[in-house]
Residue frames as a rotation matrix with the C-alpha (Angstrom) as fourth column:
UNK 1
0.441 -0.077 0.894 -16.71
-0.781 -0.523 0.341 -13.27
0.441 -0.849 -0.291 -18.80
UNK 2
-0.599 -0.639 -0.482 -14.40
-0.150 0.681 -0.717 -15.28
0.786 -0.357 -0.504 -16.65
UNK 3
0.422 0.906 0.032 -16.96
-0.146 0.034 0.989 -16.74
0.895 -0.422 0.147 -14.13
UNK 4
0.121 -0.492 -0.862 -14.26
0.925 0.370 -0.081 -17.05
0.359 -0.788 0.501 -11.52
UNK 5
-0.873 -0.463 -0.152 -14.25
0.486 -0.854 -0.185 -13.17
-0.045 -0.235 0.971 -11.59
UNK 6
-0.193 0.932 0.306 -17.85
0.867 0.016 0.497 -12.57
0.459 0.361 -0.812 -11.36
UNK 7
0.566 0.217 -0.796 -17.39
0.653 -0.708 0.271 -9.49
-0.504 -0.673 -0.542 -8.90
UNK 8
0.949 -0.286 -0.133 -14.79
-0.313 -0.795 -0.520 -7.91
0.043 0.534 -0.844 -11.09
UNK 9
0.661 -0.751 0.007 -11.11
0.721 0.632 -0.284 -8.16
0.208 0.192 0.959 -11.97
UNK 10
0.825 -0.445 -0.348 -8.24
-0.103 -0.724 0.682 -6.32
-0.556 -0.527 -0.643 -10.35
UNK 11
0.660 -0.736 0.150 -5.11
0.501 0.282 -0.818 -5.67
0.560 0.615 0.555 -12.44
UNK 12
0.856 -0.464 -0.228 -2.01
-0.006 -0.451 0.893 -5.03
-0.517 -0.763 -0.388 -10.37
UNK 13
0.553 -0.833 0.026 1.37
-0.047 -0.062 -0.997 -3.82
0.832 0.550 -0.074 -11.49
UNK 14
0.908 -0.269 -0.322 3.71
0.396 0.295 0.870 -5.19
-0.139 -0.917 0.374 -8.75
UNK 15
0.692 -0.704 -0.161 6.99
-0.718 -0.694 -0.055 -3.33
-0.073 0.154 -0.985 -8.20
UNK 16
-0.358 -0.934 0.014 9.13
-0.926 0.357 0.123 -6.42
-0.120 0.031 -0.992 -7.56
UNK 17
0.039 0.297 -0.954 9.21
-0.478 0.844 0.243 -10.11
0.878 0.446 0.175 -8.09
UNK 18
-0.877 -0.329 0.351 9.50
-0.436 0.233 -0.869 -10.59
0.204 -0.915 -0.348 -4.36
UNK 19
-0.303 0.805 -0.510 7.06
0.251 0.584 0.772 -13.21
0.919 0.106 -0.379 -3.15
UNK 20
-0.781 0.043 -0.623 4.68
0.623 0.122 -0.773 -12.90
0.043 -0.992 -0.122 -0.25
UNK 21
-0.781 0.447 -0.436 2.63
-0.212 -0.847 -0.488 -9.84
-0.588 -0.289 0.756 -0.58
UNK 22
-0.558 0.563 -0.609 0.84
-0.757 -0.046 0.651 -11.01
0.339 0.825 0.452 -3.64
UNK 23
-0.636 0.241 -0.733 0.04
0.237 0.965 0.112 -14.39
0.734 -0.103 -0.671 -2.05
UNK 24
-0.854 0.231 -0.466 -1.16
0.415 -0.238 -0.878 -12.62
-0.314 -0.943 0.107 1.19
UNK 25
-0.702 0.563 -0.436 -3.57
-0.638 -0.769 0.034 -10.29
-0.317 0.302 0.899 -0.90
UNK 26
-0.458 0.511 -0.728 -5.15
-0.567 0.463 0.681 -13.12
0.685 0.724 0.078 -2.87
UNK 27
-0.704 0.179 -0.688 -5.85
0.522 0.786 -0.330 -15.27
0.482 -0.592 -0.647 0.34
UNK 28
-0.723 0.429 -0.541 -7.64
0.412 -0.362 -0.836 -12.42
-0.555 -0.828 0.085 1.94
UNK 29
-0.885 0.305 -0.352 -9.55
-0.465 -0.570 0.677 -11.33
0.006 0.763 0.646 -1.22
UNK 30
-0.037 0.919 0.393 -13.27
-0.559 0.307 -0.770 -12.05
-0.828 -0.248 0.502 -1.29
UNK 31
-0.465 -0.009 0.885 -14.39
0.558 0.773 0.302 -14.83
-0.687 0.635 -0.354 -3.64
UNK 32
0.512 0.628 0.587 -15.41
0.816 -0.142 -0.560 -13.60
-0.268 0.765 -0.585 -7.19
UNK 33
0.803 -0.350 -0.483 -12.64
-0.445 -0.891 -0.095 -10.98
-0.397 0.291 -0.871 -7.49
UNK 34
0.770 -0.581 0.264 -10.09
0.624 0.600 -0.501 -12.00
0.133 0.550 0.824 -10.11
UNK 35
0.625 -0.667 -0.405 -6.50
-0.275 -0.674 0.685 -10.68
-0.730 -0.317 -0.605 -9.93
UNK 36
0.824 -0.401 0.402 -4.09
0.544 0.357 -0.760 -10.33
0.161 0.844 0.512 -12.79
UNK 37
0.621 -0.652 -0.435 -0.51
0.155 -0.442 0.884 -9.42
-0.768 -0.616 -0.173 -11.80
UNK 38
0.723 -0.607 0.330 2.29
0.329 -0.117 -0.937 -7.76
0.608 0.786 0.115 -13.88
UNK 39
0.590 -0.563 -0.579 5.59
0.704 0.008 0.710 -6.68
-0.395 -0.827 0.401 -12.62
UNK 40
0.969 -0.245 0.030 7.79
-0.197 -0.841 -0.504 -3.56
0.148 0.483 -0.863 -12.97
UNK 41
0.642 -0.732 -0.231 10.86
0.632 0.674 -0.382 -5.28
0.435 0.100 0.895 -11.87
UNK 42
0.613 -0.396 0.684 12.20
-0.592 -0.803 0.065 -2.86
0.524 -0.445 -0.727 -9.20
UNK 43
0.588 -0.482 -0.650 15.47
0.370 0.874 -0.314 -4.18
0.719 -0.056 0.692 -7.85
UNK 44
-0.464 -0.886 0.001 17.43
0.494 -0.260 -0.829 -1.56
0.735 -0.384 0.559 -5.87
UNK 45
0.396 0.725 -0.563 14.67
0.897 -0.176 0.404 0.25
0.194 -0.665 -0.721 -3.98
UNK 46
-0.572 -0.647 -0.504 16.56
0.698 -0.707 0.115 3.60
-0.431 -0.286 0.856 -4.37
UNK 47
0.220 0.518 -0.827 15.09
0.048 -0.852 -0.521 7.13
-0.974 0.075 -0.212 -5.12
UNK 48
-0.480 -0.418 -0.771 17.10
-0.700 -0.348 0.624 7.12
-0.529 0.839 -0.126 -8.34
UNK 49
-0.966 0.199 0.163 15.57
0.256 0.801 0.541 3.85
-0.023 0.564 -0.825 -9.55
UNK 50
-0.259 0.957 -0.130 12.03
0.713 0.099 -0.694 4.86
-0.652 -0.272 -0.708 -8.51
UNK 51
0.080 0.255 -0.964 12.36
-0.283 -0.921 -0.267 7.95
-0.956 0.294 -0.001 -10.78
UNK 52
-0.666 -0.382 -0.641 13.17
-0.702 0.031 0.711 5.74
-0.252 0.924 -0.289 -13.86
UNK 53
-0.920 0.159 0.357 10.51
0.180 0.983 0.026 2.99
-0.347 0.088 -0.934 -13.63
UNK 54
-0.274 0.942 -0.194 7.29
-0.244 -0.263 -0.933 4.88
-0.930 -0.208 0.302 -14.41
UNK 55
-0.215 0.129 -0.968 7.51
-0.974 -0.099 0.203 4.23
-0.070 0.987 0.147 -18.08
UNK 56
-0.945 -0.142 -0.295 7.53
-0.119 0.988 -0.098 0.48
0.306 -0.057 -0.950 -17.13
UNK 57
-0.626 0.778 -0.046 4.42
0.288 0.176 -0.941 0.96
-0.724 -0.603 -0.334 -15.07
UNK 58
-0.171 0.626 -0.761 2.70
-0.787 -0.552 -0.277 2.85
-0.593 0.551 0.587 -17.95
UNK 59
-0.556 -0.057 -0.829 3.22
-0.732 0.506 0.457 -0.07
0.394 0.861 -0.323 -20.36
UNK 60
-0.951 0.242 -0.194 1.85
0.302 0.861 -0.408 -2.52
0.068 -0.447 -0.892 -17.71
UNK 61
-0.515 0.790 -0.333 -1.13
-0.119 -0.451 -0.885 -0.30
-0.849 -0.416 0.326 -17.05
UNK 62
-0.260 0.318 -0.912 -1.84
-0.953 -0.235 0.190 -0.15
-0.154 0.919 0.364 -20.83
UNK 63
-0.795 -0.039 -0.605 -1.78
-0.320 0.875 0.364 -3.97
0.515 0.483 -0.708 -20.97
UNK 64
-0.871 0.456 -0.182 -4.04
0.387 0.410 -0.826 -4.49
-0.302 -0.790 -0.534 -18.01
UNK 65
-0.276 0.740 -0.613 -6.52
-0.521 -0.651 -0.551 -2.02
-0.807 0.167 0.566 -19.60
UNK 66
-0.378 0.115 -0.919 -6.27
-0.899 0.191 0.393 -3.89
0.221 0.975 0.031 -22.95
UNK 67
-0.843 0.097 -0.530 -6.98
0.017 0.988 0.153 -7.30
0.538 0.120 -0.834 -21.44
UNK 68
-0.034 0.998 0.051 -10.16
0.096 -0.048 0.994 -5.94
0.995 0.039 -0.095 -19.76
UNK 69
-0.619 0.030 -0.785 -9.49
0.773 0.201 -0.602 -5.50
0.140 -0.979 -0.147 -16.02
UNK 70
0.428 0.903 0.036 -12.23
0.796 -0.395 0.458 -3.50
0.428 -0.167 -0.888 -14.23
UNK 71
0.980 -0.179 0.091 -9.91
-0.201 -0.856 0.477 -1.50
-0.007 -0.485 -0.874 -12.02
UNK 72
0.456 -0.883 -0.113 -6.03
0.406 0.319 -0.856 -1.08
0.792 0.344 0.504 -12.20
UNK 73
0.977 -0.214 -0.020 -3.67
-0.057 -0.348 0.936 -0.76
-0.207 -0.913 -0.352 -9.20
UNK 74
0.334 -0.942 0.028 -0.07
0.083 0.000 -0.997 0.32
0.939 0.336 0.078 -10.06
UNK 75
0.971 0.171 -0.169 1.27
0.154 0.099 0.983 -0.73
0.185 -0.980 0.070 -6.67
UNK 76
-0.013 -0.981 -0.195 4.31
0.982 0.024 -0.188 0.10
0.189 -0.194 0.963 -4.72
UNK 77
0.755 0.455 -0.473 4.10
0.552 -0.830 0.082 3.43
-0.355 -0.323 -0.877 -2.89
UNK 78
0.175 -0.684 -0.708 7.54
0.342 -0.632 0.696 4.86
-0.923 -0.364 0.123 -3.44
UNK 79
-0.657 -0.398 0.641 7.68
0.738 -0.164 0.654 5.21
-0.155 0.903 0.401 -7.31
UNK 80
0.144 0.766 0.626 4.57
0.722 -0.514 0.463 7.47
0.677 0.385 -0.627 -7.06
UNK 81
0.794 0.163 -0.586 5.37
0.586 -0.465 0.664 9.22
-0.164 -0.870 -0.464 -3.78
UNK 82
-0.297 -0.920 -0.257 8.57
0.673 -0.393 0.627 10.51
-0.677 0.014 0.736 -5.18
UNK 83
-0.380 0.303 0.874 6.36
0.773 -0.415 0.480 12.47
0.509 0.858 -0.077 -7.69
UNK 84
-0.971 0.216 0.101 4.70
-0.231 -0.752 -0.618 14.24
-0.057 -0.623 0.780 -4.88
UNK 85
-0.461 0.848 0.263 1.04
0.456 0.480 -0.749 14.05
-0.761 -0.226 -0.608 -4.05
UNK 86
0.331 0.560 -0.760 -0.03
-0.479 -0.594 -0.646 16.51
-0.813 0.578 0.072 -6.80
UNK 87
-0.505 -0.601 -0.620 2.39
-0.845 0.197 0.497 14.90
-0.177 0.775 -0.607 -9.25
UNK 88
-0.943 0.118 0.310 0.93
0.093 0.991 -0.094 11.52
-0.319 -0.059 -0.946 -8.59
UNK 89
-0.083 0.995 -0.053 -2.78
0.217 -0.034 -0.976 12.82
-0.973 -0.093 -0.213 -8.88
UNK 90
0.219 0.172 -0.960 -1.95
-0.769 -0.576 -0.278 14.34
-0.601 0.799 0.006 -12.25
UNK 91
-0.763 -0.541 -0.354 -0.50
-0.646 0.634 0.426 11.05
-0.006 0.553 -0.833 -13.56
UNK 92
-0.637 0.694 0.335 -3.47
0.314 0.630 -0.710 9.11
-0.704 -0.347 -0.620 -12.20
UNK 93
0.282 0.837 -0.469 -5.86
-0.175 -0.435 -0.883 11.50
-0.943 0.331 0.024 -14.20
UNK 94
-0.169 -0.410 -0.896 -3.64
-0.935 -0.221 0.277 11.10
-0.311 0.885 -0.346 -17.34
UNK 95
-0.953 -0.302 -0.024 -3.84
-0.298 0.918 0.263 7.28
-0.057 0.258 -0.964 -17.24
UNK 96
-0.419 0.891 0.173 -7.49
0.295 0.314 -0.902 7.17
-0.859 -0.327 -0.395 -16.52
UNK 97
0.321 0.509 -0.799 -8.28
-0.542 -0.593 -0.596 9.47
-0.777 0.624 0.086 -19.41
UNK 98
-0.280 -0.458 -0.844 -6.00
-0.956 0.051 0.289 7.46
-0.089 0.887 -0.453 -21.76
UNK 99
-0.943 -0.179 -0.280 -6.90
-0.213 0.973 0.094 3.98
0.255 0.148 -0.955 -20.74
UNK 100
-0.149 0.987 0.054 -10.59
-0.642 -0.138 0.754 4.41
0.752 0.078 0.655 -19.66
UNK 101
0.220 0.120 -0.968 -10.15
0.557 0.799 0.225 2.39
0.801 -0.589 0.109 -16.44
UNK 102
0.897 0.131 0.422 -10.24
-0.263 -0.608 0.749 3.51
0.355 -0.783 -0.511 -12.86
UNK 103
0.120 -0.925 -0.362 -6.62
0.385 0.379 -0.842 3.65
0.915 -0.038 0.401 -11.33
UNK 104
0.913 0.032 0.406 -5.58
-0.329 -0.529 0.782 3.78
0.240 -0.848 -0.473 -7.77
UNK 105
-0.027 -0.989 -0.148 -1.98
-0.296 0.149 -0.944 3.64
0.955 0.018 -0.297 -6.31
UNK 106
-0.109 -0.222 -0.969 -0.66
0.866 0.457 -0.202 2.52
0.488 -0.861 0.142 -2.84
UNK 107
-0.927 -0.371 -0.046 -0.38
0.347 -0.807 -0.479 6.13
0.140 -0.460 0.877 -1.91
UNK 108
-0.516 0.816 0.262 -3.95
-0.575 -0.557 0.599 7.04
0.635 0.158 0.757 -2.70
UNK 109
0.209 0.598 -0.774 -5.11
0.224 0.741 0.633 3.93
0.952 -0.306 0.021 -0.81
UNK 110
-0.386 -0.440 -0.811 -3.03
0.856 0.156 -0.492 4.81
0.343 -0.884 0.317 2.25
UNK 111
-0.964 0.123 0.234 -4.19
-0.173 -0.963 -0.206 8.44
0.201 -0.239 0.950 2.33
UNK 112
-0.258 0.957 -0.133 -7.73
-0.475 -0.006 0.880 7.28
0.841 0.290 0.456 1.90
UNK 113
0.119 0.103 -0.988 -7.39
0.579 0.801 0.154 4.71
0.807 -0.590 0.036 4.69
UNK 114
-0.747 -0.474 -0.466 -5.94
0.653 -0.390 -0.649 7.28
0.126 -0.789 0.601 7.20
UNK 115
-0.768 0.585 0.260 -8.81
-0.494 -0.800 0.341 9.66
0.408 0.133 0.903 6.27
UNK 116
0.074 0.894 -0.441 -11.51
-0.211 0.447 0.869 7.01
0.975 0.029 0.222 6.89
UNK 117
-0.014 -0.254 -0.967 -9.80
0.864 0.484 -0.140 6.16
0.504 -0.837 0.212 10.27
UNK 118
0.888 0.230 0.398 -9.86
0.049 -0.907 0.417 9.93
0.457 -0.351 -0.817 11.15
UNK 119
0.540 -0.799 -0.263 -6.11
0.723 0.281 0.630 9.51
-0.430 -0.531 0.730 11.74
UNK 120
0.925 -0.314 0.213 -4.61
-0.115 -0.767 -0.631 12.84
0.362 0.559 -0.746 10.67
UNK 121
0.242 -0.859 0.452 -1.73
-0.970 -0.231 0.081 12.31
0.035 -0.458 -0.888 13.10
UNK 122
0.994 0.061 -0.086 0.22
-0.066 0.996 -0.052 9.06
0.083 0.057 0.995 12.59
UNK 123
0.138 -0.987 0.086 3.51
-0.688 -0.033 0.725 7.47
-0.713 -0.159 -0.683 13.02
UNK 124
0.861 0.301 -0.410 4.80
-0.504 0.398 -0.766 5.85
-0.068 0.867 0.495 9.80
UNK 125
0.065 -0.819 0.570 7.31
-0.368 0.512 0.777 3.00
-0.928 -0.260 -0.268 9.19
UNK 126
0.802 -0.012 -0.597 9.10
-0.573 0.267 -0.775 1.86
0.169 0.964 0.207 6.02
UNK 127
0.643 -0.682 0.348 11.83
0.361 0.671 0.648 -0.60
-0.675 -0.291 0.678 5.22
UNK 128
0.574 -0.485 0.660 13.94
0.593 -0.308 -0.744 2.16
0.564 0.818 0.110 3.42
UNK 129
-0.002 -0.655 -0.756 17.04
0.950 -0.238 0.203 3.84
-0.313 -0.717 0.623 4.84
UNK 130
-0.705 -0.709 0.033 17.76
0.669 -0.649 0.362 7.59
-0.235 0.277 0.931 4.83
UNK 131
-0.815 0.248 -0.523 16.30
-0.166 -0.966 -0.200 10.67
-0.555 -0.077 0.829 3.29
UNK 132
-0.784 0.608 -0.124 13.72
-0.039 0.150 0.988 8.96
0.619 0.779 -0.094 1.07
UNK 133
-0.340 0.677 -0.653 11.55
0.930 0.346 -0.125 8.82
0.142 -0.649 -0.747 4.20
UNK 134
-0.512 0.261 -0.818 11.31
0.207 -0.887 -0.413 12.45
-0.834 -0.381 0.400 4.26
UNK 135
-0.891 0.327 -0.315 9.88
-0.401 -0.242 0.884 12.25
0.212 0.914 0.347 0.69
UNK 136
-0.581 0.691 -0.430 7.30
0.522 0.722 0.453 9.88
0.624 0.039 -0.781 2.02
UNK 137
-0.379 0.434 -0.817 6.41
0.813 -0.265 -0.518 12.20
-0.441 -0.861 -0.253 4.94
UNK 138
-0.827 -0.008 -0.562 6.14
-0.198 -0.932 0.304 15.15
-0.526 0.363 0.769 2.53
UNK 139
-0.836 0.514 -0.191 3.80
0.077 0.455 0.887 13.17
0.543 0.727 -0.420 0.33
UNK 140
-0.218 0.801 -0.558 1.36
0.913 0.369 0.172 12.79
0.344 -0.472 -0.812 3.30
UNK 141
-0.455 0.025 -0.890 1.77
0.464 -0.847 -0.261 16.44
-0.760 -0.531 0.374 4.53
UNK 142
-0.960 0.095 -0.265 0.85
-0.261 -0.648 0.715 17.49
-0.103 0.756 0.647 0.98
UNK 143
-0.577 0.765 -0.287 -2.23
0.311 0.530 0.789 15.33
0.756 0.365 -0.544 1.28
UNK 144
0.089 0.599 0.796 -3.36
-0.525 -0.651 0.548 17.31
0.846 -0.467 0.257 4.45
UNK 145
0.802 0.276 -0.530 -2.16
0.252 0.648 0.719 14.75
0.542 -0.710 0.450 7.01
UNK 146
0.533 -0.590 0.606 0.38
-0.772 -0.632 0.063 14.97
0.346 -0.502 -0.793 9.79
UNK 147
0.597 -0.392 -0.700 3.07
0.293 0.919 -0.265 12.26
0.747 -0.047 0.664 9.88
UNK 148
0.935 -0.219 0.281 4.62
-0.354 -0.499 0.791 12.70
-0.033 -0.838 -0.544 13.34
UNK 149
-0.093 -0.976 0.195 7.54
-0.630 0.209 0.748 10.50
-0.771 -0.053 -0.635 12.21
UNK 150
0.852 0.142 -0.504 8.47
-0.474 0.618 -0.628 8.45
0.222 0.774 0.593 9.20
UNK 151
0.226 -0.823 0.521 10.97
-0.730 0.212 0.650 5.87
-0.645 -0.527 -0.553 10.56
UNK 152
0.533 -0.125 -0.837 12.95
-0.705 0.481 -0.521 3.72
0.467 0.868 0.168 8.13
UNK 153
0.923 -0.232 0.306 14.25
0.015 0.818 0.575 0.20
-0.384 -0.527 0.758 9.06
UNK 154
0.123 -0.951 -0.283 17.97
-0.933 -0.208 0.293 -0.21
-0.337 0.228 -0.914 8.81
UNK 155
0.187 -0.063 0.980 17.95
0.198 0.980 0.026 -3.14
-0.962 0.189 0.195 6.36
UNK 156
-0.876 -0.416 -0.244 19.04
-0.239 -0.064 0.969 -3.90
-0.419 0.907 -0.043 2.85
UNK 157
-0.303 0.847 -0.436 16.23
-0.917 -0.384 -0.109 -3.72
-0.260 0.367 0.893 0.50
UNK 158
-0.067 0.118 -0.991 16.53
-0.639 0.758 0.133 -7.35
0.766 0.642 0.025 -0.65
UNK 159
-0.702 -0.261 -0.662 16.66
0.236 0.793 -0.562 -8.70
0.672 -0.551 -0.495 2.97
UNK 160
-0.550 0.550 0.628 13.58
-0.747 -0.660 -0.076 -7.11
0.373 -0.511 0.774 4.53
UNK 161
0.389 0.861 -0.328 11.78
-0.703 0.507 0.498 -10.25
0.595 0.037 0.803 4.64
UNK 162
-0.157 -0.535 -0.830 14.33
0.262 0.788 -0.557 -11.87
0.952 -0.305 0.016 6.87
UNK 163
-0.810 -0.060 0.584 13.16
-0.495 -0.464 -0.734 -9.88
0.315 -0.884 0.346 9.91
UNK 164
-0.682 0.625 -0.381 10.66
0.704 0.703 -0.106 -11.69
0.201 -0.340 -0.919 12.13
UNK 165
0.097 0.832 0.546 7.37
0.345 -0.543 0.766 -10.24
0.934 0.115 -0.340 12.92
UNK 166
0.687 0.105 -0.719 8.26
0.722 0.021 0.692 -10.18
0.088 -0.994 -0.062 16.60
UNK 167
-0.476 -0.856 -0.202 11.43
0.847 -0.508 0.157 -8.03
-0.237 -0.096 0.967 15.85
UNK 168
-0.682 0.222 0.697 9.26
0.316 -0.770 0.554 -5.55
0.660 0.598 0.455 13.85
UNK 169
0.490 0.857 -0.158 6.55
0.523 -0.144 0.840 -5.45
0.697 -0.494 -0.519 16.48
UNK 170
0.359 -0.408 -0.839 9.10
0.886 -0.135 0.445 -4.50
-0.295 -0.903 0.313 19.09
UNK 171
-0.763 -0.620 0.183 10.72
0.638 -0.676 0.369 -1.78
-0.105 0.398 0.911 16.84
UNK 172
-0.345 0.676 0.651 7.42
0.336 -0.559 0.758 -0.31
0.876 0.480 -0.034 15.84
UNK 173
0.522 0.623 -0.582 6.19
0.712 0.058 0.700 -0.21
0.470 -0.780 -0.413 19.36
UNK 174
-0.188 -0.707 -0.681 9.21
0.898 -0.405 0.173 1.56
-0.398 -0.579 0.711 20.75
UNK 175
-0.883 -0.240 0.403 8.72
0.425 -0.773 0.472 4.30
0.199 0.588 0.784 18.24
UNK 176
-0.107 0.949 0.295 4.98
0.435 -0.222 0.873 4.61
0.894 0.222 -0.389 18.71
UNK 177
0.341 0.179 -0.923 5.47
0.938 -0.002 0.346 5.19
0.060 -0.984 -0.168 22.42
UNK 178
-0.689 -0.699 -0.194 7.39
0.690 -0.714 0.121 8.37
-0.223 -0.050 0.973 21.56
UNK 179
-0.903 0.420 0.094 4.14
-0.262 -0.709 0.655 9.90
0.342 0.567 0.750 20.11
UNK 180
-0.815 0.577 -0.047 1.21
0.377 0.467 -0.800 9.62
-0.440 -0.670 -0.598 22.40
UNK 181
-0.155 0.797 -0.584 -0.92
-0.391 -0.592 -0.705 11.86
-0.907 0.119 0.403 20.35
UNK 182
-0.895 -0.117 -0.431 -0.67
-0.445 0.313 0.839 9.50
0.037 0.942 -0.332 17.24
UNK 183
0.008 0.978 0.207 -4.00
-0.800 0.131 -0.586 8.19
-0.601 -0.161 0.783 16.00
UNK 184
0.967 0.254 -0.011 -2.63
-0.227 0.843 -0.488 5.43
-0.115 0.474 0.873 13.78
UNK 185
-0.049 -0.956 0.288 0.27
-0.250 0.291 0.924 3.40
-0.967 -0.027 -0.253 12.80
UNK 186
0.796 0.375 -0.475 1.20
-0.512 0.001 -0.859 3.28
-0.321 0.927 0.192 9.19
UNK 187
0.088 -0.697 0.712 3.24
0.038 0.717 0.696 0.39
-0.995 -0.035 0.090 7.51
UNK 188
0.420 0.052 -0.906 4.49
-0.797 -0.456 -0.396 1.13
-0.433 0.889 -0.150 4.15
UNK 189
-0.261 -0.502 -0.825 4.88
-0.892 0.452 0.008 -1.67
0.369 0.738 -0.565 1.67
UNK 190
0.730 0.649 -0.216 4.18
-0.639 0.759 0.121 -5.53
0.243 0.050 0.969 1.52
UNK 191
0.176 -0.746 -0.642 7.68
-0.419 0.533 -0.735 -6.92
0.891 0.398 -0.219 1.71
UNK 192
-0.735 -0.418 0.534 7.93
-0.651 0.215 -0.728 -7.39
0.190 -0.883 -0.430 5.48
UNK 193
-0.497 0.487 -0.718 6.10
0.158 0.864 0.478 -10.32
0.853 0.124 -0.506 7.00
UNK 194
-0.994 -0.049 0.095 3.93
-0.057 -0.513 -0.857 -8.56
0.091 -0.857 0.507 9.44
UNK 195
-0.300 0.953 -0.043 0.31
-0.239 -0.031 0.971 -9.60
0.924 0.302 0.237 8.99
UNK 196
0.118 0.348 -0.930 0.29
0.621 0.705 0.342 -11.43
0.775 -0.618 -0.133 12.19
UNK 197
-0.622 -0.441 -0.647 1.25
0.783 -0.354 -0.511 -8.46
-0.004 -0.825 0.566 14.31
UNK 198
-0.637 0.357 0.683 -1.44
0.126 -0.826 0.549 -5.97
0.761 0.436 0.481 12.99
UNK 199
0.478 0.872 -0.106 -4.07
0.132 0.048 0.990 -6.84
0.868 -0.487 -0.093 15.60
UNK 200
0.235 -0.498 -0.835 -1.43
0.971 0.147 0.186 -7.19
0.030 -0.855 0.518 18.38
UNK 201
-0.813 -0.570 0.116 -0.34
0.553 -0.820 -0.149 -3.60
0.180 -0.058 0.982 17.68
UNK 202
-0.302 0.724 0.620 -3.80
-0.105 -0.672 0.733 -2.24
0.948 0.156 0.279 17.42
UNK 203
0.658 0.607 -0.446 -4.72
0.342 0.286 0.895 -3.88
0.671 -0.742 -0.019 20.80
UNK 204
0.224 -0.622 -0.750 -1.50
0.972 0.090 0.215 -3.09
-0.066 -0.778 0.625 22.63
UNK 205
-0.863 -0.462 0.203 -1.10
0.496 -0.852 0.168 0.54
0.096 0.246 0.965 21.21
UNK 206
-0.190 0.879 -0.436 -4.72
0.589 -0.253 -0.768 1.27
-0.786 -0.403 -0.470 21.22
UNK 207
-0.033 0.168 -0.985 -4.70
-0.630 -0.769 -0.110 2.80
-0.776 0.617 0.131 17.70
UNK 208
0.884 0.346 0.315 -5.51
0.008 0.663 -0.748 1.31
-0.468 0.664 0.584 14.24
UNK 209
-0.309 -0.948 0.073 -2.89
-0.041 0.090 0.995 0.11
-0.950 0.304 -0.067 11.83
UNK 210
0.780 0.352 -0.517 -2.82
-0.504 -0.136 -0.853 0.90
-0.371 0.926 0.072 8.04
UNK 211
-0.218 -0.797 0.563 -0.77
-0.138 0.596 0.791 -1.97
-0.966 0.095 -0.240 6.57
UNK 212
-0.641 -0.205 -0.739 -0.12
-0.688 -0.273 0.672 -2.12
-0.340 0.940 0.034 2.78
UNK 213
-0.978 0.136 -0.156 -1.77
0.031 0.843 0.537 -5.52
0.205 0.521 -0.829 2.13
UNK 214
-0.425 0.864 -0.272 -5.08
0.835 0.258 -0.485 -5.31
-0.349 -0.433 -0.831 4.01
UNK 215
-0.127 0.254 -0.959 -5.44
-0.105 -0.965 -0.242 -1.68
-0.986 0.070 0.150 2.86
UNK 216
-0.821 -0.113 -0.560 -5.01
-0.562 -0.014 0.827 -2.86
-0.101 0.993 -0.052 -0.88
UNK 217
-0.797 0.602 -0.039 -7.82
0.586 0.787 0.192 -5.47
0.147 0.130 -0.981 -0.25
UNK 218
-0.233 0.680 -0.696 -9.96
0.588 -0.471 -0.657 -2.77
-0.774 -0.562 -0.290 1.30
UNK 219
-0.246 0.069 -0.967 -9.48
-0.463 -0.885 0.055 -0.34
-0.852 0.461 0.250 -1.62
UNK 220
-0.980 0.062 -0.187 -10.00
-0.143 0.431 0.891 -2.96
0.136 0.900 -0.413 -4.31
UNK 221
-0.436 0.899 -0.042 -13.43
0.899 0.433 -0.067 -3.83
-0.042 -0.067 -0.997 -2.83
UNK 222
-0.085 0.502 -0.861 -14.29
0.218 -0.834 -0.507 -0.16
-0.972 -0.231 -0.038 -2.73
UNK 223
-0.575 -0.244 -0.781 -13.43
-0.630 -0.476 0.613 0.33
-0.522 0.845 0.120 -6.29
UNK 224
-0.933 0.226 -0.281 -15.36
-0.033 0.721 0.692 -2.79
0.359 0.654 -0.665 -7.28
UNK 225
-0.275 0.838 0.472 -18.32
-0.870 -0.426 0.249 -1.86
0.409 -0.342 0.846 -5.15
UNK 226
0.195 0.217 -0.957 -18.01
0.244 0.934 0.261 -4.88
0.950 -0.284 0.129 -3.02
UNK 227
-0.022 -0.141 0.990 -18.25
-0.829 -0.552 -0.097 -4.87
0.559 -0.822 -0.105 0.81
UNK 228
0.735 0.238 -0.635 -17.17
-0.003 0.938 0.348 -7.96
0.679 -0.253 0.689 2.41
UNK 229
0.569 -0.534 0.625 -15.32
-0.818 -0.446 0.363 -7.50
0.085 -0.718 -0.691 5.76
UNK 230
0.408 -0.548 -0.731 -12.27
0.105 0.823 -0.558 -9.68
0.907 0.151 0.393 6.51
UNK 231
0.965 0.076 0.252 -11.46
-0.240 -0.140 0.961 -10.41
0.108 -0.987 -0.117 10.10
UNK 232
0.718 -0.696 0.000 -7.81
0.601 0.620 0.505 -10.80
-0.351 -0.362 0.863 11.50
UNK 233
-0.152 -0.870 0.469 -5.97
0.977 -0.204 -0.062 -8.00
0.149 0.449 0.881 9.75
UNK 234
-0.948 -0.165 -0.271 -7.01
0.249 -0.916 -0.314 -4.78
-0.196 -0.365 0.910 11.63
UNK 235
-0.337 0.832 -0.441 -9.98
0.274 -0.362 -0.891 -2.55
-0.901 -0.421 -0.106 11.87
UNK 236
-0.482 0.115 -0.869 -9.91
-0.678 -0.677 0.286 -1.05
-0.556 0.727 0.404 8.42
UNK 237
-0.759 0.169 -0.629 -10.60
-0.448 0.565 0.693 -4.28
0.473 0.808 -0.352 6.66
UNK 238
-0.858 0.421 -0.292 -12.67
0.512 0.667 -0.542 -5.89
-0.034 -0.615 -0.788 9.48
UNK 239
-0.193 0.840 -0.506 -15.16
0.330 -0.430 -0.840 -2.99
-0.924 -0.329 -0.195 9.48
UNK 240
-0.333 0.108 0.937 -14.93
0.937 -0.072 0.341 -2.08
0.104 0.992 -0.077 5.66
UNK 241
-0.236 0.144 -0.961 -14.89
0.471 -0.848 -0.243 1.65
-0.850 -0.510 0.132 6.73
């Protein structure tokens, strides 16, 4: 056993080589949890590409199981959301049976987080243009939730990280105001640099935020039977619901 990972090891298949989200996750992860990352090399961020990368994910999941990870997270919501909620669930069951390891995706994490927060109605935000946001909304509806809107940022996939947290705060808040019955804000993906505005949004809008990175830390802890709250990144992780 690697004694730096005495509480367990998470194997992650990251969708892109984009820096930021991985570093943020490791910094907030409790001591004693090891992280082994592999990469699926998503480059375009299009629906067409997402439908072609699952075999890459499968090979990476197999490798992470082979090297002994305790739990495996093929991350990046879009490649699995385009399968639909039931299609994703079937694939997870297949991989768990084949590789004998617990598997959770970004999508399953986000659904579970919204349920824990009792936030059936929410406003969602992504950094993808166009109709793919309708696919994300349908995924959540099929999971029994009620996305009031799924708003896509008008940005090139490779330039998302160039938006400031303050710009994104203003953009999100403007859309949330249109839905006074929303019970949460959902932010798909780790590419945007927005950790610093999570608690600001929660305080100013009066509802919790499900952000990809803190939610990933929260769900990793759940799967490894660890419960160490982390302050500063929203209610979900601070209270370890």
